[in-house]
C-alpha positions, 0 to 999 in steps of 0.5 A: 734718691739713693747713691752709695757713699764712695759715688756720693763723694765723687760726685762732692768732689766733681762739684768742688771741682767746678767751684770758681777758682776765687772761691776755693783758693783762698780757702785755708785750712779748711776740710770737706768731709761727708757724713751720713747725718747730723749728730741729731739725726734729722733730714733737715740740715744739708751742710754745715761750717764748723770753724772760725770764719775768716773775718773772725781769725785774728791771731789763727794760724799754725798748729790750728784744727783745720775748720769743717765744711761738713755736707750730709749725704742722706738729707741731700739724698732725701730732697732729690730725685736725680743726679742732676738736682742733687749736684744743684743742691751739692753746689749750692751747699758747698757755695752756702757752707764756702760763704760761712768761711768768708764771713757772710751770714745767712742774711746775706746770703739769703739776699743774695739767693744762695740760702 
């Protein structure tokens, strides 16, 4: 599947807007970023959370650089045949990476059906 970066970013914003308020209201000092691919160029990684989980923050506060949730456009597009599937994958990836912000690890996400 092909989609321009601008259209992909708009789709990500739409999917963020669809997430439950309870999930996004607690996000503090987090930015969402779209990149074409991970640094190593692989197509296996759909997204990543870069930062300190809420459960590990301790004295985290004023002056800290924001945590980042990165969605990788090309890997997501490579596994989708149409926009509906892409929306589902972006939604799942957002939920997965936001869960890491809240301190939920991959094992727990797998148990919940989000990994």
